[in-house]
C-alpha positions in Angstrom: 59.4 50.2 86.5 58.5 53.0 89.0 58.0 56.4 87.5 60.5 58.0 89.7 64.1 58.1 88.5 67.1 56.3 89.8 70.2 57.6 90.9 72.4 55.0 89.8 75.6 56.6 91.5 73.3 56.8 95.2 72.3 53.4 94.3 75.9 52.0 93.9 77.2 53.9 97.1 74.4 52.4 99.1 75.7 49.0 98.1 79.0 49.6 99.0 78.1 51.1 102.1 76.3 48.0 102.8 78.8 45.7 101.9 81.6 47.6 103.8 79.1 47.7 106.9 78.7 44.1 107.0 82.3 43.2 106.7 83.0 45.5 109.5 80.7 44.0 111.8 81.9 40.4 110.9 85.5 41.2 111.7 84.1 43.1 114.6 82.6 39.8 115.9 85.9 38.0 115.1 88.6 40.5 116.6 86.6 43.1 118.2 85.9 43.8 121.9 83.3 46.2 123.1 84.6 49.7 124.6 82.8 48.7 127.9 85.0 45.3 127.8 88.2 47.2 127.4 87.5 49.8 129.9 86.5 46.9 132.4 89.7 45.0 131.8 92.1 47.9 132.1 90.1 48.9 135.6 90.9 45.3 136.6 94.5 45.6 135.9 94.8 49.2 137.3 93.2 47.8 140.5 95.2 44.8 140.7 98.6 47.0 140.3 97.6 49.2 142.9 96.6 46.3 145.4 99.9 44.6 144.7 101.8 47.9 145.2 99.9 48.9 148.5 101.3 45.3 149.9 104.8 46.2 149.1 107.1 46.0 151.9 109.2 48.9 150.8 106.7 51.6 149.2 109.6 53.5 147.7 110.6 50.7 145.7 109.6 50.9 142.0 106.9 48.6 140.8 107.9 46.2 137.9 109.8 43.1 137.7 113.4 44.3 137.8 115.8 42.8 140.2 119.3 44.3 141.3 121.5 41.7 140.9 
């Protein structure tokens, strides 16, 4: 054993933190996307919408899939 006393609460909390971090990393690998990927997708979607609106015949028409019967 070592000469210095060990704070068991700190050891318990460190172990819990490590387990929580491991589970978070596992979930991020399964489901998550990085912030850069999210921003890139948002920028692409915004650009596609803008280009589509620029090619509209009637610029005052609202964008969307609504059609008048």
